[in-house]
N, C-alpha and C positions, 0 to 999 in steps of 0.2 A: 389777330395779332400777325404781323409780318416778321418772319425770322430773318435775321441778317445772314446773307450768304457771303461767306469768306472765300476769296479767291486764293488759290495756292500757286506760288511760283517756285519751281524747282530750279535752283542754280547749280551748275556744274563747276567744278574747280578747273583752274587753268594749269595745264601741264607744262613743265619747263624741260625741254629736251636740248642737250648740248649747248645750254646758255641761250637758246632762242625760244621766246615765248610764243606759243601757238594756241590760241583759244579754241576750246572744244565747242561743238555745236550744242546750244542749250536745249533742254527738253521742256517744251511749253505746256503740254497737256497733262493735267493732274491725273486724268483717267488712265494714262499710260504708265503711271507709277504704281508699282505693287503696294498694296495695303492702303491706297487712297481711293475713296469713292466719291463720285460726284453727287452732291445733294439733289434729291428729287424736287421737282417743281411743287410749290405749296398749293394746296387746293384752295379755291376761292371761298371767302367767308360766306356763311349762309345768310340769306335775306332776313332781316329782323321781322318778327311777327308784330303787326300793328297792335297797339294797345287799344283796349275798349274805351269808348267815351264814357266818362262819368255821368251819372244821371240819377235824379230822384224822381220816382214815379208815385203819384198820389192815387191810391186805390180807395175802395169803400171801407175796407176793414184794416187798412194799414198802409205803410210806406215801404217801398223797396229802394234800396240804395245800391247802385252798381258802380263799382270803382276798382281800378287796377285788376280787372278780371275776376273780382269777387262780388258776390251778391249777398246783401244783408236785408232781411225782412224785419220790420218793426210793426207789430200789431197794435191796434188802438185799444186793446183790452189786456190788463195785467200790469201790476206794479213794476215788475222787472222790465217789461217791455217799454213802459213809460220812461224809466230811468235810462235804458239803453238808447232810446230815441233822443232824449235830451243830451246824452253824452255824444251821440253822433252829430247832432246839430252844432254842438260846441266845437267839435273837431273840424267840421266843414267850414264853419264861419271863422274859426280861430278866436272866438269870443266866449267868455264864460257866461253861464246863465245868470239871469237876474230876475227872480220871481216876484210877483205882486199878488196879494190876496184878492179874490173876486167875491163880491157879495152876491148871494143868491137872489132870485126874483122875489122871494118872500122874506128877505133879510137873513142875516147870519152868513157864516163862511160857506162858500160853495165850491171853491177850487183855487188853483194857482195858475196864473198866466206867465209864460216866459216868452219874452220878445227879443228878436234879433232883426237886423235889417232884412225886410222882405218875408219874414216868417214869424208866426206866433204859435206856440204850442200851449194848449190848456189841459191841465190835469185835474180831473174831478173824481168823485166817488169817495165812499167812506174810507177806503184803503188806498186812495190816490192811484186808482187802477183803471181810470177811464181817460182816454186821450182824444183830443180833437185838434185839428190844425187849420190855420188860415194862411195862405200864401199870397203875397201881393207883388212878387218880382218874378221875372222869367228865369232867373238863376239865383241860387243862394251860395254865397262864397265861391262863385264861379262855376257852380254845378247846375246845369239846366234842370228845370222842374217841369214835368209833363203829367197829364192825367193818364190813368191806365187805359181808359177807353178813348180812342181817338187821338192820343198823343197831343192833346190841346195844352196850351200854355197861356201865361199872361200875355195879352196882345192878340190872341186868336180872335177871328171874326165870328160873329153870331152864325153866319151861314155855314162856316166850317164846323161849328159845334153842332148845329142841327143835322148836318150831313153825317156827323159821327154818331148820331143817335140821341142827342140832347133833346129834352122836351121842356115845354114851358112850366115854370114854377110860379113863384110869387110875383104878382104885379103890384108893386108898392104904391104907385100913383094912379092906378085905375085907368091907364090910357090904352089898355088892351095890348100892351107890349110888355112881355115878361121882363122884370128886372133881375130875376134869377132863373137859371136853367138847371135842370137836374139831368145827370148823365150816369148811366149804369143803374143796376137795381139788384138788391139783395134782400130777400124776404127774411123777416125776423119772427120766428114762431112765438106765439104767446102774446103778440101785440095786435092792435086793431088800428087800421088806417083811419086817420081823421079826414083824409081827402076822399077816400073811396070807402064809405061805410060798409061794413060787412066783410071787408077783405083784410087779409093779413097785412100788417104794416111792413114798410120797406125802408132800407137805407140806401143812400146814393151819394154821389159827389155833387156839390153845389158850385155852379159857375155864376158869380155875381157879375152883372153887366154894367158898363158905363156906355150908354148909347148901344152900339152894336159891337162892342169890344169887351172881351173878358178882362176884368180888372182885379178879380180875386177868386181864388179857388179854396173852397172849404170842404172839409171831410171829417167825420161823416155827417151828412144831413139825413133827416128822416121825416116821415109823414105821420108818426104816431105820438109825438111828444109836442107839448105846447110851450116848452121852455128851451 
């Protein structure tokens, strides 16, 4: 804020002597007048602190939302976590949720899918307490989306994913070029890997590829479940 500096002009009266008007010399400096002080120069305004860039980070066990200098974490396990994540996506996109029931691989109700432009959130489990996400856009509601490992996004190149530590996953067409990559690794005690028999199962983030470009990010993926 810039204060308004008021200038002060002191006028002297004109003396009349013997019918002849003779103007007195005016006093121009306010600092010479008793009781009047000259305002001090205003200090410069501080430089504004840059705001942090909003970002959604997809991890193996949850999503982190950085916005306005605040960090929010939403785990993929827990009914309240699922509800909080759905509410956050509503806020980010400006669109209310619209759920649709998902049938399980063996019939019957399996879960509920909620879709927005560029992101789908699926909630499963007996208590609606398991969450998975699939992202197909580089930004959701204007908020960039990246992976926790390698800061990869939709449109990232296969070479960049491999350089960040991604490894070959499923080869759908058998051409020896993986159609899915896996990045990151989190062991899940009590599970058995179907890919590496005898080893503990793991969870990871899945990068679905179109040619040599990341076209979808899914989390969590795992190597111990066949559904």
